[in-house]
C-alpha positions in Angstrom: -0.1 0.0 0.0 1.2 3.5 -0.8 2.9 5.0 2.3 1.4 8.4 3.1 3.8 11.2 3.5 3.4 13.9 6.2 2.6 16.3 3.3 -0.4 14.2 2.2 -1.6 13.7 5.8 -1.9 17.5 6.2 -3.6 17.9 2.8 -6.2 15.3 3.7 -6.7 16.9 7.2 -7.3 20.3 5.6 -9.6 18.8 2.9 -11.7 17.1 5.7 -12.0 20.4 7.6 -12.7 22.5 4.5 -9.4 24.5 4.7 -7.7 23.2 1.5 -6.1 25.3 -1.2 -6.2 24.9 -4.9 -2.7 23.4 -4.7 -3.9 21.0 -2.0 -6.7 19.8 -4.3 -4.3 19.2 -7.2 -2.0 17.1 -5.1 -4.9 15.3 -3.5 -6.3 14.5 -7.0 -2.9 13.1 -8.0 -2.7 10.9 -4.9 -6.3 9.7 -5.5 -5.4 8.5 -9.0 -2.2 6.7 -7.8 -4.2 3.8 -6.4 -7.9 2.6 -6.9 -8.0 2.1 -3.2 -7.2 5.7 -2.3 -10.7 7.2 -3.1 -12.1 4.5 -0.7 -9.7 5.4 2.0 -10.6 9.1 1.7 -14.4 8.2 2.0 -13.7 6.2 5.1 -11.7 9.0 6.6 -14.7 11.3 6.2 -17.1 8.8 8.0 -17.5 9.8 11.6 -18.7 6.4 12.6 -15.6 4.8 11.2 -13.5 7.3 13.0 -15.1 6.7 16.4 -14.9 2.9 15.9 -11.2 3.0 15.1 -10.5 5.2 18.0 -11.9 2.5 20.2 -9.9 0.0 18.2 -6.7 1.9 19.0 -7.5 2.0 22.6 -7.7 -1.8 22.7 -4.3 -2.5 21.0 -1.4 -4.0 22.8 0.5 -0.8 22.2 4.0 -2.4 22.7 3.4 -5.2 20.2 1.7 -2.8 17.9 4.7 -0.4 18.0 7.1 -3.2 17.5 5.3 -4.4 14.4 4.9 -1.0 12.9 8.6 -0.2 13.5 9.5 -3.5 11.6 7.2 -2.4 8.7 8.8 1.0 8.7 12.4 -0.2 8.9 11.8 -2.3 5.8 10.7 0.8 3.8 13.1 3.2 5.5 15.1 3.8 2.3 12.0 5.1 0.6 11.2 7.7 3.2 12.9 10.9 4.2 10.8 11.4 7.3 11.4 9.6 10.6 9.0 7.0 11.9 8.1 9.2 15.1 7.2 12.2 12.9 4.9 10.2 10.6 3.1 8.5 13.4 2.8 11.6 15.3 1.3 13.5 12.3 -1.1 10.6 11.6 -2.4 10.3 15.2 -2.9 14.1 15.5 -5.5 14.3 12.8 -7.3 11.0 12.6 -6.5 7.4 13.9 -8.3 5.8 11.1 -5.8 7.2 8.6 -2.9 5.6 10.7 -4.7 2.2 10.7 -5.7 2.2 7.1 -2.2 3.0 5.8 -0.9 -0.3 7.4 -3.5 -2.9 7.6 -7.0 -2.0 6.7 -8.3 -1.9 3.2 -6.5 -5.0 1.6 -8.4 -7.4 3.8 -11.7 -5.8 3.1 -11.5 -5.4 -0.8 -10.7 -8.0 -3.4 -10.1 -6.7 -6.9 -10.6 -8.5 -10.1 -9.8 -6.2 -13.0 -12.2 -3.3 -12.5 -14.6 -5.3 -10.4 -14.5 -5.0 -6.6 -16.3 -7.5 -4.4 -16.9 -7.2 -0.7 -17.0 -10.4 1.3 -17.9 -9.9 4.9 -18.8 -11.9 7.9 -21.0 -10.2 10.4 -21.2 -10.6 14.2 -23.6 -12.6 16.2 -27.3 -11.6 16.4 -30.2 -12.7 18.6 -31.3 -16.3 17.6 -32.1 -19.5 19.4 -34.3 -22.6 19.2 -36.9 -23.4 21.9 -37.4 -27.2 22.3 -40.3 -28.5 24.3 -40.6 -31.9 26.0 -43.4 -32.9 23.6 -41.0 -32.5 20.7 -42.2 -29.2 19.3 -39.4 -26.8 18.3 -39.8 -23.1 17.9 -37.3 -20.7 16.3 -36.6 -17.6 18.3 -35.4 -14.5 16.6 -36.5 -11.7 19.0 -34.2 -11.3 22.0 -35.4 -11.2 25.6 -37.9 -14.1 25.7 -40.0 -14.0 28.8 -41.1 -17.3 29.8 -43.7 -15.8 32.2 -45.6 -14.2 29.3 -45.0 -16.3 26.2 -47.5 -19.0 24.9 -45.2 -21.7 23.8 -46.7 -23.9 26.4 -50.3 -24.1 25.3 -51.6 -21.7 28.0 -53.0 -18.4 26.3 -51.3 -15.3 27.8 -52.0 -11.6 27.0 -48.7 -10.8 25.3 -49.2 -13.3 22.5 -52.1 -13.2 20.0 -54.0 -16.2 18.8 -52.7 -15.5 15.3 -49.1 -15.6 16.3 -47.5 -18.1 13.8 -45.3 -19.5 16.6 -48.3 -21.2 18.2 -48.9 -24.7 16.7 -52.0 -25.6 18.7 -54.7 -24.1 21.0 -54.6 -27.2 23.1 -53.0 -27.0 26.5 -49.7 -29.1 26.6 -48.2 -30.5 29.8 -44.6 -29.4 29.9 -41.9 -30.6 32.2 -38.6 -29.3 30.8 -37.7 -26.7 28.2 -34.3 -26.4 26.2 -33.1 -23.1 24.7 -30.3 -23.8 22.3 -28.2 -20.9 21.0 -26.1 -21.9 17.8 -22.9 -20.4 16.6 -23.1 -16.7 15.4 -25.9 -16.1 18.0 -26.7 -15.1 21.5 -30.0 -14.9 23.3 -31.6 -13.5 26.6 -34.4 -15.1 28.5 -36.4 -14.4 31.7 -37.3 -17.5 33.6 -40.5 -18.2 35.4 -39.2 -16.8 38.7 -37.9 -13.6 37.0 -34.2 -14.6 36.8 -32.6 -13.1 33.7 -30.2 -15.2 31.7 -27.9 -14.2 28.8 -26.8 -17.2 26.8 -23.6 -17.0 24.6 -23.0 -18.6 21.3 -22.9 -22.4 20.9 -24.6 -22.9 24.4 -27.9 -24.3 25.7 -30.0 -23.9 28.9 -32.5 -26.5 30.2 -35.1 -25.5 32.7 -38.6 -26.3 33.8 -41.6 -24.3 32.6 -42.2 -23.5 36.3 -40.0 -24.2 39.2 -40.8 -26.5 42.0 -41.5 -25.3 45.6 -38.2 -26.6 46.7 -35.6 -25.3 44.3 -35.0 -23.6 41.1 -32.7 -25.9 39.0 -31.3 -25.5 35.5 -28.7 -27.2 33.4 -26.1 -25.3 31.3 -23.8 -26.2 28.4 -21.5 -23.6 27.2 -21.6 -20.2 28.7 -24.3 -17.9 30.3 -24.5 -14.9 32.6 -27.2 -15.0 35.4 -29.0 -12.4 37.3 -30.9 -14.5 39.7 -34.0 -13.2 41.3 -33.8 -13.3 45.1 -36.0 -16.0 46.8 -34.6 -17.1 50.3 -37.0 -20.1 50.3 -35.8 -21.5 46.9 -32.1 -21.8 46.1 -31.2 -21.4 42.5 -28.9 -24.2 41.2 -27.0 -24.5 37.9 -25.8 -27.9 36.9 -22.9 -27.9 34.5 -20.4 -30.6 33.7 -20.4 -32.2 37.1 -20.4 -28.9 39.0 -23.4 -27.4 40.9 -23.4 -23.7 41.4 -26.0 -22.7 44.2 -27.2 -19.2 45.0 -30.2 -17.3 46.5 -29.9 -14.1 44.5 -26.9 -12.8 42.7 -25.1 -12.1 39.5 -22.5 -14.5 38.1 -21.1 -16.0 34.8 -20.4 -19.7 34.0 -18.1 -20.7 31.2 -17.8 -24.4 30.3 -16.5 -24.3 26.8 -13.3 -25.9 27.5 -12.4 -28.9 29.7 -13.1 -26.8 32.8 -15.9 -25.0 34.4 -15.3 -21.3 35.4 -17.8 -19.6 37.7 -17.2 -15.9 38.2 -19.2 -13.8 40.7 -20.1 -10.2 40.1 -22.6 -9.7 43.0 -23.8 -11.5 46.1 -22.4 -15.0 47.0 -22.4 -18.4 45.5 -21.6 -21.9 46.6 -19.8 -24.1 44.1 -19.7 -27.9 44.6 -18.4 -30.9 42.8 -18.4 -34.4 44.4 -17.2 -34.0 48.0 -15.7 -30.5 47.4 -17.4 -27.2 48.2 -16.3 -23.6 48.3 -18.0 -20.1 48.6 -17.3 -17.3 46.3 -17.3 -13.6 47.0 -17.6 -10.8 44.4 -14.4 -10.7 42.3 -13.6 -14.3 42.8 -13.7 -17.2 40.4 -13.7 -20.9 40.7 -12.3 -23.2 38.3 -13.2 -26.9 38.2 -10.6 -28.8 36.2 -9.0 -32.3 36.7 -11.7 -33.2 39.3 -10.5 -30.3 41.6 -12.1 -26.9 42.4 -9.6 -24.0 42.5 -10.6 -20.5 43.8 -8.9 -17.2 42.8 -9.4 -13.5 42.5 -9.9 -12.2 39.0 -10.7 -9.1 36.9 -14.5 -9.2 36.6 -14.6 -6.8 33.6 -12.4 -9.2 31.6 -14.4 -12.3 32.3 -17.7 -10.4 31.8 -16.6 -8.5 28.7 -18.9 -10.6 26.4 -21.9 -9.6 28.4 -20.9 -5.9 27.9 -20.5 -6.7 24.1 -16.7 -6.6 23.9 -13.9 -8.9 23.1 -11.2 -8.3 25.7 -8.0 -10.4 25.4 -5.3 -10.3 28.2 -2.4 -12.5 27.2 -4.9 -15.0 25.8 -3.3 -17.8 23.6 -4.2 -17.5 20.0 -6.0 -20.8 19.7 -8.6 -19.9 22.4 -9.2 -16.5 20.7 -9.8 -18.3 17.4 -12.3 -20.7 19.1 -14.1 -17.6 20.5 -14.1 -16.0 17.0 -15.5 -19.2 15.6 -18.4 -19.4 18.0 -19.3 -15.6 17.6 -19.0 -15.4 13.9 -20.1 -19.0 12.9 -17.1 -19.7 10.9 -15.0 -22.9 10.9 -11.3 -22.9 11.7 -8.4 -24.0 9.5 -5.3 -24.3 11.6 -2.5 -25.7 9.5 0.6 -24.4 11.5 2.5 -26.2 14.0 0.5 -26.4 17.5 3.1 -24.2 19.1 2.4 -21.3 16.7 -1.2 -21.1 18.3 0.1 -20.8 21.9 1.3 -17.2 21.3 -0.4 -14.7 23.6 -2.3 -11.6 22.4 -3.7 -8.6 24.3 -6.3 -6.1 23.0 -9.9 -5.3 23.0 -12.5 -4.4 20.4 -16.3 -4.3 20.2 -18.1 -7.6 19.4 -20.2 -5.6 16.9 -17.4 -5.2 14.4 -17.2 -7.3 11.3 -15.0 -10.4 11.2 -12.5 -8.7 8.9 -12.1 -5.8 11.3 -11.4 -8.2 14.2 -8.9 -9.9 12.0 -7.1 -6.6 11.2 -6.5 -6.0 15.0 -5.1 -9.5 15.5 -2.8 -9.1 12.5 -1.7 -5.8 13.6 -0.6 -6.9 17.0 1.0 -10.1 16.1 2.6 -12.0 13.2 -0.5 -13.8 12.1 -2.1 -13.9 8.6 -6.0 -14.3 8.8 -8.0 -15.1 5.6 -11.8 -15.6 5.4 -12.9 -17.9 2.6 -16.1 -20.0 2.0 -17.1 -20.0 5.6 -13.6 -20.9 6.9 -11.1 -18.7 8.8 -7.5 -19.6 8.0 -4.8 -18.6 10.4 -1.3 -18.9 9.3 2.3 -17.4 10.2 2.6 -14.1 8.3 6.3 -14.4 8.4 6.2 -17.4 6.1 4.4 -15.4 3.5 7.4 -13.4 2.7 
């Protein structure tokens, strides 16, 4: 990609703010004609939403690794530039971070050129979607977030919030229901309110099983994958989550359970919880996490904002290994992984943060920028290879 000089940066800045001269316009026109991608870059620079998005992107970078990688790129091109790296970066960051980003790693991953035709191939983030499975075999597709079990009519009992003509209702006959399962596939998430008022946000590739109405003794559910719970207080009925041989018991609290890997992580945000497995039992306080792995429960203090970042619609990586990040990406964007490098390659650690509402290509840009990885999206697959091997 064309390496912008400080002069062009200043010209574009003056153009955006309406302070350009005729000489500026002539130079800008020359630059725009140098590369078919330059007009697209200029259009992006003028988009306020893109600007704000990439400001947040910059805030999430592992600045040390990003600087090292940027320095390496610049050193390779040093003989072509009369300006120092620090001067260029300073100039770019003064006027608009998007320009700085686009110079080095943005547009090539978004645009594929074939002659004069340009095709955009994009994978969008997860959206609210789930399946509701009843014990009688009926299955309903859920596409509107925040399903309230207390008011919906999937169970054959007419309730005010659902009209008789609602296509989701297959029969007017009452149906005796014991357990219900909400399944959330890849590239999806879903929020529900249980019969007791407890709120649950279910992450991608996860499921929650629960009764239509809880018993008088307890409120018991079963989880696979990950979910965040805000449990309605009821001192007479403990709320129990079963997950991979672990029972998490509470009365009223906010906590997250993650069981994607070969371990069960319970992270407490508010209140208190009891975590039990076999003959082991521990109590958690806010800011603590239990990890059940290899038949043992371990308790430790953790950064709540990191472990609840998905609830707040963010990706947050703190020295996370590349393979675990790629698995999370696979679940959220609904793509399959193609990992062809040596296993050690995928153990490298990455730090950064970015909104979960960005497209997959934008997330890939961040990962490429802070580490020596090459990411390619093709036919529903995400290929991750060592960028150093690409020459």
